[in-house]
PLY file of the C-alpha trace (Angstrom):
ply
format ascii 1.0
element vertex 124
property float x
property float y
property float z
element edge 123
property int vertex1
property int vertex2
end_header
-26.10 -12.55 -8.62
-25.11 -9.27 -10.27
-21.92 -7.54 -9.58
-21.26 -3.78 -10.27
-18.46 -1.66 -9.27
-17.88 -3.10 -6.07
-21.36 -3.78 -4.96
-22.88 -7.17 -5.26
-26.62 -8.14 -4.47
-28.58 -11.34 -4.68
-32.08 -11.13 -6.08
-34.99 -13.20 -5.46
-38.11 -12.72 -7.32
-36.90 -9.14 -8.31
-36.23 -8.03 -4.78
-32.97 -7.26 -3.46
-32.49 -9.15 -0.28
-28.80 -8.39 0.48
-25.83 -6.24 -0.93
-22.26 -7.41 -0.01
-19.52 -4.69 0.47
-15.89 -4.92 0.76
-13.50 -2.03 1.50
-9.92 -1.59 2.56
-7.65 1.07 4.37
-4.05 0.88 5.40
-3.12 1.51 9.33
-0.11 3.59 10.67
2.05 0.73 11.90
2.15 2.38 15.28
-1.37 2.54 15.53
-2.33 -1.18 14.80
-2.46 -2.23 18.55
-4.73 0.78 19.37
-6.86 -0.20 16.56
-7.15 -3.65 17.83
-7.93 -2.31 21.19
-10.73 0.07 20.09
-12.27 -2.90 18.21
-12.26 -5.24 21.06
-14.63 -2.97 22.82
-16.59 -1.19 20.31
-18.97 1.34 21.76
-22.52 -0.02 22.33
-24.29 3.06 20.78
-21.97 2.62 17.48
-22.94 -1.23 17.21
-26.80 -0.11 17.68
-26.43 2.53 14.95
-24.71 -0.24 12.69
-27.55 -2.40 13.09
-30.22 0.14 12.63
-28.80 0.91 9.29
-29.42 -2.50 8.15
-25.76 -3.83 8.28
-25.13 -7.25 9.35
-22.46 -9.77 9.30
-19.79 -6.97 9.66
-16.28 -8.20 9.79
-12.72 -6.16 9.79
-9.58 -8.39 9.05
-6.21 -7.31 9.40
-3.17 -8.43 7.27
0.24 -6.67 6.98
-0.94 -3.32 8.17
-4.20 -3.33 5.84
-7.60 -3.57 7.03
-10.25 -5.26 4.99
-13.87 -4.97 5.96
-16.82 -6.96 4.78
-20.42 -6.42 5.59
-23.98 -7.15 4.34
-26.79 -4.56 3.80
-30.09 -5.48 3.91
-32.05 -2.15 3.72
-33.77 -0.42 0.66
-31.66 2.87 0.56
-28.00 2.39 1.32
-27.01 6.05 0.85
-30.03 7.38 3.18
-28.67 4.84 5.78
-25.16 5.80 5.64
-26.15 9.46 5.83
-28.20 8.71 8.97
-25.27 7.00 10.43
-22.95 9.82 9.54
-25.16 12.32 11.31
-25.29 10.33 14.45
-23.16 12.19 17.27
-21.93 9.04 18.90
-20.78 7.52 15.62
-19.01 10.83 14.77
-17.20 10.66 18.22
-16.02 7.01 17.39
-14.85 7.90 13.91
-12.76 10.74 15.52
-11.14 8.19 17.77
-10.42 5.76 14.94
-9.47 7.87 12.02
-6.21 8.99 13.42
-5.20 5.25 13.06
-5.50 5.43 9.18
-2.82 6.09 6.85
-3.77 9.07 4.75
-1.34 8.26 1.88
-2.93 4.80 1.26
-5.56 6.12 -1.14
-4.30 9.91 -1.77
-6.01 9.96 -5.33
-9.54 8.92 -3.75
-9.29 11.46 -0.74
-11.17 8.98 1.28
-10.28 6.25 3.92
-11.85 3.20 3.26
-11.99 2.42 -0.51
-14.75 0.14 -1.72
-13.39 -3.21 -3.37
-14.70 -4.91 -6.50
-16.07 -8.45 -5.81
-14.77 -10.76 -8.30
-15.89 -14.15 -6.98
-18.50 -15.33 -4.50
-20.01 -18.74 -3.86
-22.98 -19.45 -1.54
0 1
1 2
2 3
3 4
4 5
5 6
6 7
7 8
8 9
9 10
10 11
11 12
12 13
13 14
14 15
15 16
16 17
17 18
18 19
19 20
20 21
21 22
22 23
23 24
24 25
25 26
26 27
27 28
28 29
29 30
30 31
31 32
32 33
33 34
34 35
35 36
36 37
37 38
38 39
39 40
40 41
41 42
42 43
43 44
44 45
45 46
46 47
47 48
48 49
49 50
50 51
51 52
52 53
53 54
54 55
55 56
56 57
57 58
58 59
59 60
60 61
61 62
62 63
63 64
64 65
65 66
66 67
67 68
68 69
69 70
70 71
71 72
72 73
73 74
74 75
75 76
76 77
77 78
78 79
79 80
80 81
81 82
82 83
83 84
84 85
85 86
86 87
87 88
88 89
89 90
90 91
91 92
92 93
93 94
94 95
95 96
96 97
97 98
98 99
99 100
100 101
101 102
102 103
103 104
104 105
105 106
106 107
107 108
108 109
109 110
110 111
111 112
112 113
113 114
114 115
115 116
116 117
117 118
118 119
119 120
120 121
121 122
122 123
C-alpha cells in the first residue's frame, strides 16, 4: 500500500485496483436533521452517477456536527470522473439542495466544502 497526501491505493502487479478517499465537512447545527433526511432518500440518478464514476463503498458518518465521508475509487482517471459527475445536471441540483447544510466557516482557508483527509493507518 502507498499513501500520498490523503490518497491511498493498493497495487497488485503494478495495477492500481482501488483508491481510498476520506474527507470531512461541518454541518450547520440547525441543518443536521435536514441533511440526515436528504441522505435517507438520495435521488436514484445521483446514486447511478456515483456508481458510473467508479465510486463504491461510499459511506458518510456524522459525529458532533462533523461529517466524515469514505469511498473507494476503482476507475483509472479520478479527475475525469469527478468532472463528469460535476457536469451532471441532476448531481448539480442535488448539490444545490445539500450545500446549504454545510458550514462555510469550517475550512475558510481552503475555500472548499469537503476537505480531503490524510490516511495514517489501514489494515485489510
